[in-house]
N, C-alpha and C positions, 0 to 999 in steps of 0.2 A: 363385790360386795357381798357375792355368794359363798365364795371363798372364806372370806373374813367372820360373815357369820355361823360357817361349820366349822372353821378352827376353833371358834369359842366355845361353839357349843359341847362341840367332842371335848373342848380340854376340859370345860368344865364337870361333865360327864365322868370324865375319866378321873379327876381328882377325887369326886367324892365318890365313885368306888372304891379307887384303891380306900379311900380313908376308910371306907366300913371295913376291910380287911385290916387297916392299919388298926383302926379304933380297939376291935374286938383283941386283935394281936397285942396289945399293950395292956389291955384289960386284963388279960390272964398272964400277964407278965413273959411275955414272949420276945423274944429280940427282933426287930424289922431292922437289919440290914442297910438297905436303899430303899426310898420311897420318890418314884421318878414318873413326870409328865414327860412325853415320848420317850423315844429308845434312845440310847449314848454309845452306842457304838464306837470305841475307844477316844470319844469325844463327847464335852459338856457345855453348853453353852453355860450352866450354871451351877455351883455346887454351895450349900450349904449346910453347917452343922454347927450346933451348941454344944460345948463343952467349957469351962473353967468360968462359968457364971455368963458366958455372952456369945452371939451370936457370930460365926466367921465365913467368910462368902469367897468362891473363886471364880473370876469369869473365865470361859472359854479358855477353858482346860481342860487337858487330857488325861494328866495323874495326880491322884488326891495323895496330896500332902500327908509324909510319913507322921508327922506330929500328930493326924486327925485319927491314924489306923490304933492310936493310943485309946480311943475311947470307944470300943465296940458295941456299948449297950445303948449310945446315941445311933438315932436314926442318921444318913447321908441323905438330904433333900437334893432334888436336882433336879433341872431341866434337857432334856437330850435334843438332838437336832434333825430325829427322822421323826416326822409326826404322824406316826401309826398307833397313837395310844398311850400305853404306860407301865408302872406293875409296882407292886409292893414287894418288895424281898425280904421274906420270914425265914429267920435260921430255921434250919432244919426239916423245911420241905420239899420235897421233888417237886421241881419244876423243869420250865425251859430252860433255865440258866444253870440247873445241877441233875446229876445222876445220882445211880447208888452208889458209886466210890466215894461220891462227897459224905455219903452216909455211913462207913465201915470205922469212924470214930465213936468213941462212947456217947450214947445220947446226954445232955446236956440238962440241965433244969430249966433252963431258958431257951430251947429249942422246941419248936413245933412237934415235933415226933415225939415228946416228952409230956406233951398235954393229954387230957382224958380225950375221948372219944368223940363225946359231946361239946367240948371246948373247941375240937378242931371245925367240929362241923359249925360252930357259929362263926369262926374266925373265918372259914372259906366260903361262907355264905353272907359275910356281913355285906359285901360290895353289893349283892343282889338286892340286901334289904334295904341298903340307903338308895339304890337308884330307884326302888318300888316309893319310898318315902321322898325321893326329891321329887319325885314326879306327880306325887298326890301334892302335896307343899305348892307345886309350879301351876298346877291347875286351880288352887285354891288361892293362889296369890294373883293369877290371871284374873277370875272372876272378882276379886275383890276391888282390883286395880281398873280393869275396865268395862265390867260386868257383863252381862249377855244378853243377847239379840234376841228378842221376842216375837213373835207372829200371831198378830191376834188374827182368831178364826174369819173375820168378814173380808182380811185383807189376802187369804189365801183367795184369789178370784176364780181358780181352778176348782175349788173343792175339795173333796178329801173320798179316799176309798175307805171303805169300811169292811169289816170283816164279815163274815158270813152268817155269825148269829144276829150281827144286824140288820143285814139286809134282808133276814126272813124275817123282822120284824116292821118294816117300813123303810128305812134307810135304802136308798142309792147312791150308786159311787157317781161324785160328782157335789152331792149335797151340799152346802154351804148353811151351816146348823145357827139359825137366827135365834131362835128362845126357845126354853123349855118350861113348860108349864106358863108362859105369857112375859118370864123375866129371860133378859139379854145375858147372853153368853159370850162374853170375849176371849175366853184363851180354852184350849184344851183339856188343861186339869181342871178347869171349871164346868166343863162339859162331863168329864169322868164322874165328878162330887155331885154333879145334879141328877144324872141317869143311875147313879149307880147306889150314891147316899141318902139323899133327897126322896127316891124311891120317884121318879116323873112317872107323868102320867100320859103325858102330849109333847111331841115334838114340833116345832118348825122350822122349815128349811126352806132355801131359795133351791127353787129347781126349773131348768129350762129358763128362767128368768121370770119366774113367779113364784109367790108366796104357798107353801103347802104344806098342810098341817095334816100332822096322822097321831094316832092313840097306841102306847104302848099296854101291853097286860101287866096283872098285878103281879105276875111271877116273872116278870122282867128281867130284875136283878139276879134270880137263882138262876135263871136258865144262860146267862153271860157268864158267869162267876165259873160256872159248871165246867166252861171250856175255856176259859183264857185266865192265866194267870197271871201276867200284868196289864189290866185292863190299859192303862195309860199308852202302852209300849204297842198293844198288838187290835186296839179296836178300831183306831184312826190312822191312816196314812194320807199327808200332805201329798194332791197331784201336783206336779209343778214339770216344765219341761225340759226335756234334755238340752241344757245352753253347754258349750264345752267351754270349761274354764282353763284346763291346761291338757298336757298331752303325757301321758308314759313316755319315756326315752325310746325311741324306735318303733312308737305304736303304729299299730295299721292305719288308724284314720288319719294321722299328718301324711303318713307316705302316701295317702291318696289324694291328699291338697286339701285337706279340712283346715279350718284355721279357728284361732282360740274366738270364742262370741258366735259362731255356728249354732243355728238353733235345729234342731234336727225335729223333722219331721213326720218322717215316713221311711218306713223298711221295703225294699222290693215291692213298691207301691202300693203297700197297706199302711195306709194311716195309721202314727202312732201318736196321740196329741200329747202322751206324759211321759217320762223316764222310765215311769215303771212298764208302761207298755212298750217300749223300745225294746226296752231290756227284756222280759219276759218273751217277747219273738226272737231279739238275738240270740237267746238262750240254746234255740236249736238248731243255730248255723253253722256249726263248728268245722273247719276244713273247709269254709264255702264263700265263693264271691258274691257280695250282695249289693244292691244297690241302695246307698241311703241317701235321703232327699232331705233338705235342710234350706233356711233362709240366713242370708247375708246380705246385711245392709238392705233389707227389704226387696231381695231377690230371689227366686224359689232355684235350686240349683239341684245336680245330682251328680254323685261319683260311685264309681264302684269300689268296693273294698274288701280283698281280701283278707279273712278271717283264717287264724291256726286254730288248734284244737280247743286252745280256753274261750272260742269262742266272744271276745271283747276286740272292740276298738280300740282299745289301749287310751282313753281318753277320760281325763275326770271333767265331772259336770257340777255346774252350779250350785249351791243349794236355796233351799226356798229362801232361806233369809237373804240371800245374795241377789234375789229374782223380786220378790214382793216387799213391800211396805213393813218396816218392821218398827220397834223402839227399843230403848235400851233398858233393861232391868238391871238396878245397880243393889250391890250387896254391902249389908255392914260384915266385918269383921268374922263372926260368929254364923250367920247366914251363910257364907259362902264356902264353907268347909263341908257338910252335907253333899251340897251340889257339886262342886269341886273333886269330891272324892267319888261322887255317882259316875262323873265324866271321865274321869279317867280309868277308873273300872268297866265303862264300855268300851272305852278306847283298848284296853287290853285284851277284851273278850272279840272286839272284831278285828283286831291283828290275829289273835290265835286261830281265829276262822279262816283268816284267807292263808296262811300255811300250808294248808292241805295243797293249794297250785305249787308248791315247790316241790311237789311228789309226780309230777307230771312233766313229760318233755317239753312243753309251750310254757310252762312255769319256769323253769328253770330258765328258759331264754329271757326271762322279763327279770332274773335276777339282778342287781346292779351292786356296784359298788359305792366309792367316796362321789363320784359324779352324779349318780342317780340321786343321793342323798342330798348332797350341793343344790341340786337343782328346785328343792323342796324350798329354800327359801328365796324370799321375793328380791328384787333385783335393787329397791330402793329399801333400806332401813327404816325397818318396822319393829321396835320393841313387844308389843304385844302379839306378833308372828314368831318372833323370834324366840320370846318363853313358851309359849301353846307349842312350837315344833321341837325346841328342846325338852318339853314334859313328853312328849311321844316317843324322843327320841331315847330319852331315861326308861322306858317301861318297855321298849323295844330291848337297848343293851339288858336289862335286866331278864326278860325272858329268854333270850338267846342263852344267858349266860347258864342258865338254869338246865339247859339242855345236855344227859349224860354223854357228850363226848370228852374224850380225857385231852388234856388241855384247857378246858373250859371249865369254870366252879364247878357245873354240874358233875363234870367225870369225877374231881375231887370227895364232892358230896356223895354220888352214887357208892364210893370205895369204903367212905367213912361209915354210909347209912350198912351197907354190906358188912361191918364189921359190928358196929352195934346190934347188928341183929344175929349173925352168926358169933361174935365172939371170937371171930378168926382176923388177922391183921394180911390183908395182903402184903407177899414180901417186897424191898425196896425193888428188886430187880422187874417186879412184873410190872411196878407201877411205872420204871423207866421207862420198860417197853409200850406201858401202855400211853405215856405222855409222847413219847414220840411217835407214835400211829398218831394220835389224837393232832400233835402239832401238825403234820403230814398232812391231816384231811381239813383242818384248818387254814392253811395255806393254798392248796388247793382250790380250797372255796373261793379264798382275796384273790387269787390269781383269777379264777374263773369270773367271780363277778365282776371285777375291774377291767377285765379281759372284755365285755360284755359293754363296759363304758367308753371302755377304749376304740371298738366296732360303732358303738354309736357318735362319737366325736367324728373319728374319720367321714362317717356319714352325714355328718351334720346337725346331727341333732342335740349338741349341747349348743 
């Protein structure tokens, strides 16, 4: 089921990515020779081409019929047999299938190299643009179809951690807000509104199993806004236990014998009530062996865990909405649009921040290939999870493709921007060499990442 989900998800993303290139190429009257899902070295599962007013198909075919070659302006669509991506073969563009010798003929008006720089920039960036747009659409669609789990303040039974500016004015970590100026506060967003927009005067909280009321100064809002850019994201953090949901392939915690469902409660005999407390203490334990205490089916256990330089145990934790009682907020079509886009942008931001780990030895060791990606999908088919993960992978594909490595879209974009700024176009020979170097780098990363997966599979981690 994981393999099926992975293949379907990646196939969808490859098609929409290549369609982005195809769309802008055809928009600027550039010939697209072939459009393929998967690679087709000497053999294709399916070939399709439209000419003479109708579609023609060839199944399990190695050689394209000569008659089809009479219509070079019509794109040959196909499905290859090597499931490692796909491609959009644009005429007159140096890529992995062509070199500078292919460019020795006189440029034709229907070729990529004959187009204006800004048109070429749009053609080459089309895949990234479409992947990003598709990700946003999927996030919106998931909200529209399945809604969003919401956690009422009163159901966050471990309370909240509060920003320093709030602690200076009476809040304490662990407080559960009950009311502001005597009015009930069901949601975190309501709390922000009451505190900052309605100019709250008093707050009632549950603290140490008893109600406590304290008063706020008249300039409270001014003091908060002076130090916080986004009140809803920065003022309150839900406190919740570190309950293991899943493991990173080859993780230190799994090697130590920990299991899904374990609830971590201590580090080196120091009690860590919440996930944030555990992770704060964990950050200072790089390359150390630590004792992790946890509950499993009501029994307190402790195991030694050997950390690497990232100071991470390699476990995904359950989120508050998976631990505390929630309710589902349903969105209308237009309501789901801004929330879905916000979720997509936040996902992109979190992913970009995590990339800094790749520049460390330990981070590289965690790099994974198709096996690691496939392990994200559940064993049982779930459409909500499938589309959410497809949206996530679409964002990854979009971002990774703008990295300025020759061979990726970002490399072509870099050279095109250079041309637009300097008015000097890099030579075809230079582009060929750059493409070769870029492809070697990409193949090396692909082999390294999937080699890591192979080692994990041999160790029984998949």
